[in-house]
C-alpha positions as CSV (number, residue, x, y, z in Angstrom):
1,M,94.9,97.2,73.1
2,L,96.8,95.6,76.2
3,L,96.5,93.8,79.5
4,L,98.8,94.3,82.2
5,P,99.3,92.4,84.9
6,L,98.2,94.2,88.0
7,V,98.6,91.7,90.4
8,S,99.0,87.1,90.3
9,G,95.6,86.4,89.6
10,L,94.7,90.0,88.1
11,L,94.4,92.1,84.8
12,F,92.6,95.0,83.7
13,T,92.6,96.9,80.0
14,V,94.6,99.2,78.8
15,G,93.0,101.9,76.8
16,A,89.8,104.8,76.5
17,N,88.6,103.8,80.4
18,P,91.6,101.9,82.1
19,L,89.9,101.6,85.3
20,P,88.0,99.1,86.3
21,P,83.6,100.6,87.2
22,S,84.0,98.4,90.2
23,A,86.0,95.6,91.8
24,I,86.0,93.5,94.8
25,F,89.0,93.9,97.0
26,T,90.1,91.1,100.2
27,H,90.5,92.4,103.7
28,V,92.5,89.9,105.5
29,Q,92.6,89.9,109.9
30,P,92.6,87.7,112.4
31,P,88.9,86.4,113.0
32,N,86.3,89.1,113.8
33,P,82.8,87.7,114.7
34,T,81.3,91.1,115.2
35,F,83.0,93.0,112.1
36,C,80.1,91.8,109.8
37,D,77.1,93.1,112.0
38,Q,79.0,96.4,112.4
39,A,79.8,96.6,108.6
40,P,82.4,99.3,109.6
41,S,83.0,101.9,107.3
42,M,86.7,101.6,105.6
43,T,88.2,103.2,102.8
44,C,90.1,101.9,100.3
45,D,93.0,102.4,101.6
46,Q,92.1,100.8,104.9
47,I,92.2,97.2,103.5
48,V,95.0,94.8,104.3
49,Q,95.8,92.2,101.4
50,Y,98.2,90.0,103.3
51,T,99.7,89.1,106.6
52,E,102.4,86.7,107.8
53,A,99.7,85.1,109.9
54,T,98.8,80.9,109.5
55,G,95.4,79.9,112.1
56,Q,91.9,81.3,111.6
57,L,92.2,83.9,109.8
58,E,89.1,86.0,108.4
59,F,88.7,87.9,104.4
60,D,86.4,90.2,104.3
61,L,84.9,90.8,101.2
62,F,84.1,94.4,99.5
63,L,82.6,95.8,96.9
64,W,84.8,98.8,95.0
65,A,83.6,101.8,92.7
66,Y,85.4,104.1,91.2
67,F,82.8,106.7,91.8
68,A,81.7,106.9,94.8
69,G,77.7,107.3,96.0
70,D,76.2,104.9,93.3
71,R,73.5,102.8,94.1
72,F,74.1,98.9,94.6
73,N,71.8,95.8,94.9
74,A,73.3,92.6,94.4
75,V,77.3,91.2,94.0
76,R,78.0,87.9,93.1
77,V,81.8,86.0,92.6
78,T,83.4,82.9,93.8
79,A,86.1,82.7,95.7
80,T,89.1,80.3,95.3
81,W,91.3,79.1,98.6
82,P,94.2,76.3,98.5
83,T,92.7,72.9,98.9
84,S,95.0,71.8,102.2
85,W,93.2,75.5,104.0
86,G,89.7,73.9,106.0
87,F,86.9,76.0,105.8
88,V,85.5,77.3,109.4
89,G,82.8,79.5,108.3
90,A,80.6,82.7,106.3
91,S,78.4,85.1,106.8
92,L,76.8,87.4,104.3
93,C,77.5,91.3,105.7
94,N,75.6,94.4,106.0
95,G,72.1,93.6,105.5
96,A,72.2,91.5,102.4
97,H,70.2,88.0,102.1
98,G,71.1,85.6,99.9
99,S,74.0,82.4,100.4
100,I,77.5,81.2,100.7
101,D,77.5,77.8,98.8
102,V,80.6,76.5,99.6
103,Q,81.6,73.6,98.0
104,G,85.6,72.3,99.2
105,N,87.8,74.8,98.7
106,R,85.3,77.2,96.7
107,A,81.8,79.3,97.3
108,V,79.6,81.2,95.6
109,V,78.7,84.3,97.0
110,D,75.6,85.9,96.2
111,A,74.2,88.4,97.7
112,S,71.3,91.2,97.5
113,W,70.1,94.3,99.0
114,L,66.8,94.3,97.2
115,P,64.3,96.1,98.2
116,D,66.4,98.4,99.3
117,C,70.1,99.5,97.6
118,P,72.4,100.7,99.5
119,T,75.0,104.1,98.6
120,L,78.3,103.2,97.8
121,D,79.5,106.6,100.2
122,T,82.8,105.8,101.5
123,G,84.0,103.8,98.2
124,V,83.9,100.7,99.7
125,S,81.0,98.6,100.8
126,L,81.0,94.8,103.0
127,V,79.6,91.8,101.4
128,A,80.7,89.0,103.2
129,R,83.2,87.2,105.4
130,I,84.5,83.9,105.2
131,V,86.8,82.2,107.9
132,L,89.6,79.9,107.1
133,D,91.8,77.4,108.6
134,V,95.3,78.3,106.7
135,T,97.9,76.2,106.8
136,G,100.5,77.9,105.2
137,Y,101.1,80.1,102.8
138,G,98.1,80.3,99.6
139,E,95.8,82.4,98.0
140,F,92.0,83.8,98.8
141,N,91.3,84.6,95.0
142,Y,88.1,84.2,92.8
143,N,87.5,82.3,89.7
144,Y,86.8,84.6,86.7
145,T,85.4,81.3,84.6
146,E,82.5,81.7,86.6
147,P,79.8,84.9,86.8
148,R,81.6,87.8,89.1
149,R,78.6,91.3,88.6
150,V,78.5,93.5,89.8
151,T,74.0,95.5,89.5
152,W,73.9,98.5,90.3
153,G,71.0,100.9,90.9
154,C,67.4,100.6,92.4
155,P,65.4,98.9,90.1
156,P,63.1,99.3,88.0
157,S,64.4,102.7,87.4
158,E,68.1,101.4,87.7
159,H,69.5,97.8,87.4
160,T,72.8,97.9,84.6
161,E,75.8,95.4,85.3
162,D,79.6,94.9,84.7
163,L,82.0,92.7,85.2
164,A,83.6,93.1,88.7
165,A,88.0,92.9,88.5
166,L,88.3,90.6,91.9
167,V,91.9,91.6,94.4
168,E,93.2,88.6,96.2
169,A,94.5,88.4,99.6
170,R,97.7,86.1,100.5
171,A,98.3,84.6,103.9
172,G,101.1,83.1,106.0
173,V,103.0,85.1,103.9
174,E,107.0,84.4,104.4
175,C,109.0,87.2,102.3
176,D,107.3,88.3,99.1
177,Y,104.4,90.6,98.9
178,C,102.4,92.6,96.8
179,Y,99.2,94.7,96.6
180,A,96.7,96.0,94.1
181,D,96.8,99.8,94.6
182,C,92.8,100.8,95.1
183,G,93.4,103.3,91.7
184,F,94.5,101.2,90.1
185,Q,98.2,102.6,89.0
186,M,101.0,99.8,88.7
187,L,103.4,99.2,91.5
188,C,106.7,99.4,91.6
189,H,107.3,95.5,92.3
190,P,110.9,93.4,92.1
191,Q,110.6,89.6,91.3
192,L,114.1,87.9,91.9
193,T,114.8,84.9,89.9
194,P,115.4,82.0,91.3
195,A,112.9,82.1,94.0
196,T,114.8,79.6,96.2
197,L,118.9,79.5,95.7
198,D,120.5,76.6,97.2
199,V,124.3,76.4,98.2
200,E,127.2,74.6,99.3
201,V,130.3,77.1,100.9
202,P,133.1,74.7,102.3
203,R,133.7,76.4,106.3
204,G,136.2,79.5,105.8
205,L,135.9,80.4,102.1
206,S,133.8,82.5,100.1
207,D,131.8,82.1,97.1
208,Q,129.3,83.8,94.6
209,Y,125.8,83.3,92.8
210,T,123.7,85.3,90.5
211,I,120.3,86.4,90.8
212,Q,118.7,88.7,88.7
213,A,116.0,90.5,89.5
214,I,113.1,92.0,86.6
215,V,110.7,95.7,87.9
216,Y,107.7,95.9,86.7
217,S,106.2,99.6,87.3
218,W,104.8,102.2,84.7
219,E,107.5,104.0,86.3
220,D,110.9,104.6,84.7
221,P,113.4,104.9,85.9
222,C,112.0,102.6,89.4
223,T,114.7,102.3,91.9
224,P,113.9,99.1,93.7
225,S,116.4,98.8,97.7
226,F,118.4,95.7,97.9
227,T,119.7,93.8,100.6
228,G,120.9,90.5,101.9
229,T,119.3,89.6,105.2
230,E,122.3,87.5,107.4
231,S,125.5,88.8,108.1
232,W,127.1,86.4,105.7
233,M,125.7,88.0,103.0
234,S,127.1,91.0,100.8
235,L,125.6,91.8,97.7
236,G,126.8,94.0,94.6
237,V,123.4,95.2,92.6
238,E,124.2,96.5,88.4
239,Q,121.3,98.0,86.5
240,I,121.3,96.8,83.1
241,D,118.1,98.9,82.1
242,W,115.4,100.7,83.2
243,A,114.0,97.8,84.5
244,T,116.8,94.6,85.2
245,Y,118.8,94.3,87.3
246,L,122.0,91.3,87.7
247,L,122.4,90.7,92.0
248,T,126.3,89.0,93.4
249,L,125.5,87.7,96.3
250,T,128.6,86.5,97.8
251,V,128.4,83.6,100.3
252,D,131.4,83.8,103.1
253,T,131.2,81.5,105.7
254,Q,134.1,82.7,107.8
255,G,134.0,82.0,111.2
256,M,130.8,79.3,111.3
257,E,130.2,76.4,112.4
258,M,129.7,73.1,109.7
259,G,125.6,73.2,109.3
260,E,122.5,74.4,107.9
261,Y,121.8,78.0,107.0
262,S,118.8,80.4,105.8
263,G,118.3,83.7,105.3
264,W,116.8,86.5,102.2
265,V,117.8,88.6,99.6
266,I,115.2,91.4,99.7
267,G,114.6,93.7,96.5
268,E,111.6,96.2,97.8
269,D,109.5,99.1,97.1
270,D,105.7,99.6,96.9
271,C,106.1,95.7,96.9
272,R,108.3,92.9,98.3
273,G,110.1,90.3,96.1
274,C,112.4,87.6,97.6
275,T,115.1,84.7,97.0
276,R,115.6,82.5,99.8
277,V,119.2,80.9,99.8
278,N,119.5,77.8,102.1
279,L,123.3,77.4,102.8
280,T,125.1,74.3,103.4
281,V,128.8,74.8,104.8
282,T,130.8,72.1,104.7
283,S,133.6,70.3,105.9
284,S,136.6,72.7,104.7
285,Q,137.8,70.9,102.3
286,G,141.7,70.6,101.5
287,I,142.3,73.5,104.3
288,E,143.8,71.6,107.6
289,E,142.2,72.9,110.8
290,P,144.0,73.4,113.7
291,A,144.7,71.0,116.0
292,D,144.0,71.2,119.5
293,P,147.1,72.2,121.0
294,G,145.9,70.9,124.5
295,P,146.9,71.9,128.1
296,E,150.0,73.8,128.5
297,P,152.4,71.6,130.2
298,G,152.3,71.2,133.7
299,V,148.7,72.6,133.5
300,P,146.2,69.8,134.8
301,K,143.1,68.8,132.2
302,T,140.9,68.3,135.1
303,W,139.0,70.8,137.5
304,G,140.2,67.9,140.1
305,G,143.8,68.1,138.9
306,V,143.5,71.5,140.1
307,K,142.1,71.7,143.6
308,T,145.1,69.6,144.1
309,L,147.6,72.2,143.4
310,Y,146.4,74.0,146.2
311,R,145.9,70.6,148.6
């Protein structure tokens, strides 16, 4: 049996039954106080798993099942987030009762629908919402070492539990992102190394740097595109094998002023991988800067001098 990474923090097995019977998907959006009460009918494909936004954001926990139409009665998971994020509020949704126990940067969500047992008609059902003050990039994730169970059926006739797969959401995304496919298929995800490249190039010169891209996918060939975001970047791409690319980044400072610049080298397909390039343009080493020739002979240097010519 083989363990494969799907996205950060999520593993599943490849064997006779590679798909988990259930999962908790996390949807991120601006705070919506009525979203929980409305218990909106959504499909898995409508769940947003990453955002560039920061500030107050709402993270909605959705129960997903491989087979729609099943009845369920309880969910228990432990959510976590970066210590720099602040907790704002939380509530259970979709008629659930139970508790959300928040301690620091973690919340134990314990939801029950007994004696009623809702039916999972659309493939996902809203369990809870947690609102956080997002101060920068991070993941709303889950603790796999604590109970993570979904209870199916309606006792006493049916009562089965399974271990739910847990799918995180990201906020404050600058460039890199990925997500979990609703069918748990492996997506085409180029990952670039290094994550950050700090370079210094004298004004008017150019230099070259190497970036490696490893592509994760079940499909070969997987052919992501590679681009640079700034005009001072040009990119050469060499494919070593179906999963490995070497990128030659040329940084050309012709016509640029001395100072600090930044941009991204991006590999993109289903998911996106990035290298942040921080460029410092320094003085021209050994290159003589053209001297200011000054005004032509007989031409006044000031506006006052010009006016005297016409008096």
